[in-house]
PyMOL commands that place a pseudoatom at each C-alpha (Angstrom):
pseudoatom trace, name=CA, resn=MET, resi=1, chain=A, elem=C, hetatm=0, pos=[93.989, 97.731, 99.640]
pseudoatom trace, name=CA, resn=THR, resi=2, chain=A, elem=C, hetatm=0, pos=[95.709, 95.264, 101.977]
pseudoatom trace, name=CA, resn=GLY, resi=3, chain=A, elem=C, hetatm=0, pos=[98.210, 97.398, 103.884]
pseudoatom trace, name=CA, resn=THR, resi=4, chain=A, elem=C, hetatm=0, pos=[100.868, 95.683, 102.023]
pseudoatom trace, name=CA, resn=ALA, resi=5, chain=A, elem=C, hetatm=0, pos=[102.850, 96.869, 99.127]
pseudoatom trace, name=CA, resn=ILE, resi=6, chain=A, elem=C, hetatm=0, pos=[102.242, 94.922, 95.827]
pseudoatom trace, name=CA, resn=ALA, resi=7, chain=A, elem=C, hetatm=0, pos=[105.628, 94.118, 94.137]
pseudoatom trace, name=CA, resn=ILE, resi=8, chain=A, elem=C, hetatm=0, pos=[105.651, 94.570, 90.417]
pseudoatom trace, name=CA, resn=SER, resi=9, chain=A, elem=C, hetatm=0, pos=[108.927, 92.867, 88.926]
pseudoatom trace, name=CA, resn=ASP, resi=10, chain=A, elem=C, hetatm=0, pos=[108.341, 92.224, 85.335]
pseudoatom trace, name=CA, resn=ALA, resi=11, chain=A, elem=C, hetatm=0, pos=[106.928, 93.825, 82.089]
pseudoatom trace, name=CA, resn=ASP, resi=12, chain=A, elem=C, hetatm=0, pos=[103.788, 91.535, 82.280]
pseudoatom trace, name=CA, resn=GLU, resi=13, chain=A, elem=C, hetatm=0, pos=[102.996, 92.584, 85.859]
pseudoatom trace, name=CA, resn=ALA, resi=14, chain=A, elem=C, hetatm=0, pos=[103.638, 96.279, 84.789]
pseudoatom trace, name=CA, resn=GLU, resi=15, chain=A, elem=C, hetatm=0, pos=[101.268, 95.974, 81.846]
pseudoatom trace, name=CA, resn=ALA, resi=16, chain=A, elem=C, hetatm=0, pos=[98.483, 94.668, 84.152]
pseudoatom trace, name=CA, resn=LEU, resi=17, chain=A, elem=C, hetatm=0, pos=[99.253, 97.484, 86.630]
pseudoatom trace, name=CA, resn=SER, resi=18, chain=A, elem=C, hetatm=0, pos=[98.922, 100.049, 83.614]
pseudoatom trace, name=CA, resn=GLU, resi=19, chain=A, elem=C, hetatm=0, pos=[95.529, 98.336, 82.734]
pseudoatom trace, name=CA, resn=TYR, resi=20, chain=A, elem=C, hetatm=0, pos=[94.415, 98.689, 86.511]
pseudoatom trace, name=CA, resn=LEU, resi=21, chain=A, elem=C, hetatm=0, pos=[95.608, 102.335, 86.733]
pseudoatom trace, name=CA, resn=THR, resi=22, chain=A, elem=C, hetatm=0, pos=[93.795, 103.378, 83.588]
pseudoatom trace, name=CA, resn=SER, resi=23, chain=A, elem=C, hetatm=0, pos=[90.589, 101.404, 84.202]
pseudoatom trace, name=CA, resn=LEU, resi=24, chain=A, elem=C, hetatm=0, pos=[87.420, 103.339, 84.464]
pseudoatom trace, name=CA, resn=ASP, resi=25, chain=A, elem=C, hetatm=0, pos=[86.267, 100.822, 86.975]
pseudoatom trace, name=CA, resn=ARG, resi=26, chain=A, elem=C, hetatm=0, pos=[88.966, 101.516, 89.485]
pseudoatom trace, name=CA, resn=GLN, resi=27, chain=A, elem=C, hetatm=0, pos=[87.403, 102.682, 92.784]
pseudoatom trace, name=CA, resn=HIS, resi=28, chain=A, elem=C, hetatm=0, pos=[90.524, 103.862, 94.885]
pseudoatom trace, name=CA, resn=PRO, resi=29, chain=A, elem=C, hetatm=0, pos=[93.602, 105.905, 94.412]
pseudoatom trace, name=CA, resn=ALA, resi=30, chain=A, elem=C, hetatm=0, pos=[96.843, 104.105, 93.674]
pseudoatom trace, name=CA, resn=VAL, resi=31, chain=A, elem=C, hetatm=0, pos=[100.359, 105.004, 94.606]
pseudoatom trace, name=CA, resn=VAL, resi=32, chain=A, elem=C, hetatm=0, pos=[103.343, 103.673, 92.656]
pseudoatom trace, name=CA, resn=VAL, resi=33, chain=A, elem=C, hetatm=0, pos=[106.840, 103.662, 94.035]
pseudoatom trace, name=CA, resn=THR, resi=34, chain=A, elem=C, hetatm=0, pos=[109.790, 103.632, 91.722]
pseudoatom trace, name=CA, resn=ARG, resi=35, chain=A, elem=C, hetatm=0, pos=[113.583, 103.407, 92.212]
pseudoatom trace, name=CA, resn=ARG, resi=36, chain=A, elem=C, hetatm=0, pos=[116.557, 105.537, 91.429]
pseudoatom trace, name=CA, resn=PHE, resi=37, chain=A, elem=C, hetatm=0, pos=[119.738, 103.795, 90.870]
pseudoatom trace, name=CA, resn=GLY, resi=38, chain=A, elem=C, hetatm=0, pos=[118.118, 100.777, 92.493]
pseudoatom trace, name=CA, resn=LYS, resi=39, chain=A, elem=C, hetatm=0, pos=[116.999, 102.466, 95.713]
pseudoatom trace, name=CA, resn=PRO, resi=40, chain=A, elem=C, hetatm=0, pos=[113.315, 103.209, 96.278]
pseudoatom trace, name=CA, resn=LEU, resi=41, chain=A, elem=C, hetatm=0, pos=[112.406, 106.734, 96.379]
pseudoatom trace, name=CA, resn=PHE, resi=42, chain=A, elem=C, hetatm=0, pos=[109.798, 106.055, 99.144]
pseudoatom trace, name=CA, resn=ASP, resi=43, chain=A, elem=C, hetatm=0, pos=[109.302, 103.290, 101.663]
pseudoatom trace, name=CA, resn=ALA, resi=44, chain=A, elem=C, hetatm=0, pos=[106.630, 101.324, 99.933]
pseudoatom trace, name=CA, resn=LYS, resi=45, chain=A, elem=C, hetatm=0, pos=[105.939, 99.040, 102.928]
pseudoatom trace, name=CA, resn=SER, resi=46, chain=A, elem=C, hetatm=0, pos=[105.493, 102.121, 105.178]
pseudoatom trace, name=CA, resn=LEU, resi=47, chain=A, elem=C, hetatm=0, pos=[103.224, 103.831, 102.575]
pseudoatom trace, name=CA, resn=ALA, resi=48, chain=A, elem=C, hetatm=0, pos=[101.082, 100.834, 102.343]
pseudoatom trace, name=CA, resn=SER, resi=49, chain=A, elem=C, hetatm=0, pos=[100.685, 100.428, 106.010]
pseudoatom trace, name=CA, resn=ASN, resi=50, chain=A, elem=C, hetatm=0, pos=[99.803, 104.049, 106.277]
pseudoatom trace, name=CA, resn=LEU, resi=51, chain=A, elem=C, hetatm=0, pos=[97.434, 104.093, 103.368]
pseudoatom trace, name=CA, resn=HIS, resi=52, chain=A, elem=C, hetatm=0, pos=[95.788, 100.793, 103.934]
pseudoatom trace, name=CA, resn=ASP, resi=53, chain=A, elem=C, hetatm=0, pos=[92.198, 102.248, 104.030]
pseudoatom trace, name=CA, resn=VAL, resi=54, chain=A, elem=C, hetatm=0, pos=[92.968, 105.003, 101.306]
pseudoatom trace, name=CA, resn=ALA, resi=55, chain=A, elem=C, hetatm=0, pos=[94.951, 103.742, 98.427]
pseudoatom trace, name=CA, resn=ALA, resi=56, chain=A, elem=C, hetatm=0, pos=[96.759, 100.524, 96.886]
pseudoatom trace, name=CA, resn=VAL, resi=57, chain=A, elem=C, hetatm=0, pos=[100.498, 100.891, 96.796]
pseudoatom trace, name=CA, resn=PHE, resi=58, chain=A, elem=C, hetatm=0, pos=[102.547, 99.353, 93.946]
pseudoatom trace, name=CA, resn=ASP, resi=59, chain=A, elem=C, hetatm=0, pos=[106.325, 98.856, 94.224]
pseudoatom trace, name=CA, resn=LEU, resi=60, chain=A, elem=C, hetatm=0, pos=[108.208, 98.708, 91.049]
pseudoatom trace, name=CA, resn=VAL, resi=61, chain=A, elem=C, hetatm=0, pos=[111.156, 96.608, 92.205]
pseudoatom trace, name=CA, resn=THR, resi=62, chain=A, elem=C, hetatm=0, pos=[113.107, 96.024, 88.975]
pseudoatom trace, name=CA, resn=PRO, resi=63, chain=A, elem=C, hetatm=0, pos=[114.094, 98.156, 86.062]
pseudoatom trace, name=CA, resn=LYS, resi=64, chain=A, elem=C, hetatm=0, pos=[112.017, 95.748, 83.744]
pseudoatom trace, name=CA, resn=ALA, resi=65, chain=A, elem=C, hetatm=0, pos=[108.974, 96.597, 85.758]
pseudoatom trace, name=CA, resn=THR, resi=66, chain=A, elem=C, hetatm=0, pos=[109.661, 100.380, 85.483]
pseudoatom trace, name=CA, resn=TRP, resi=67, chain=A, elem=C, hetatm=0, pos=[110.219, 100.153, 81.784]
pseudoatom trace, name=CA, resn=GLY, resi=68, chain=A, elem=C, hetatm=0, pos=[107.268, 97.824, 81.323]
pseudoatom trace, name=CA, resn=LEU, resi=69, chain=A, elem=C, hetatm=0, pos=[104.923, 100.419, 82.918]
pseudoatom trace, name=CA, resn=SER, resi=70, chain=A, elem=C, hetatm=0, pos=[106.353, 103.254, 80.674]
pseudoatom trace, name=CA, resn=ALA, resi=71, chain=A, elem=C, hetatm=0, pos=[105.811, 101.116, 77.611]
pseudoatom trace, name=CA, resn=ALA, resi=72, chain=A, elem=C, hetatm=0, pos=[102.355, 100.092, 78.642]
pseudoatom trace, name=CA, resn=ARG, resi=73, chain=A, elem=C, hetatm=0, pos=[101.119, 103.509, 79.388]
pseudoatom trace, name=CA, resn=PRO, resi=74, chain=A, elem=C, hetatm=0, pos=[98.619, 104.749, 76.909]
pseudoatom trace, name=CA, resn=ALA, resi=75, chain=A, elem=C, hetatm=0, pos=[99.741, 107.604, 74.628]
pseudoatom trace, name=CA, resn=THR, resi=76, chain=A, elem=C, hetatm=0, pos=[98.423, 110.957, 75.902]
pseudoatom trace, name=CA, resn=PRO, resi=77, chain=A, elem=C, hetatm=0, pos=[96.649, 113.241, 73.368]
pseudoatom trace, name=CA, resn=PRO, resi=78, chain=A, elem=C, hetatm=0, pos=[98.722, 116.144, 72.009]
for i in range(1, 78): cmd.bond("trace and resi %d" % i, "trace and resi %d" % (i + 1))
show_as sticks, trace
zoom trace
């Protein structure tokens, strides 16, 4: 938790993010910012600054990152 949004720009980084998000060892909350039609839904920099003591903020900056995170997400049980 640095107070800086962590940019995720490709499928490999998204896969690593998925592993982090699902880790049983994760100690802090995480916020993931996505985009709609190329525009962020929230200001990741502002969130990271405001949440620097509370949560890590990850910014999915490309469609490859967004689809990569979706693909890497573990399947949920029925």
